[in-house]
C-alpha positions, 0 to 999 in steps of 0.5 A: 500500499502506497504512503500516498493513498488517502491522502489530499495533496496542495501543489502550487506551482502545478501548471509546469515543471516540478509542479506538474510532474508531482501532480502526475506522480502523486496520482500514480503513487495512489493520492486520494485527492489533489489541489492544483494551484498555478497562474497558467490556468490553461496549462493547468487544466492540461495537468488536470486531464493528463492526472485524470488518465493516470487515475480517474477516480482521483478528486482533483480541484483546480484554482488560479491563485486568489492574490499575486500580493505575497504579504496576503499569500504569507498570511495564509501559511 
């Protein structure tokens, strides 16, 4: 059984590069859900579609960032 089974994972920068690769890898490893966040919504939707090919039953939330204000973002964490 995978360590990721039943886990929900948030990935920022998920539309390309490392973020995209992590989304695909986590889907292969059995994650229950992915929250994908990135500025490039068209690319992000393509990543969502690629993830669904790997894991059709995975829960996926796709979202652009709500704010480009770094102070506002840093207060979330």
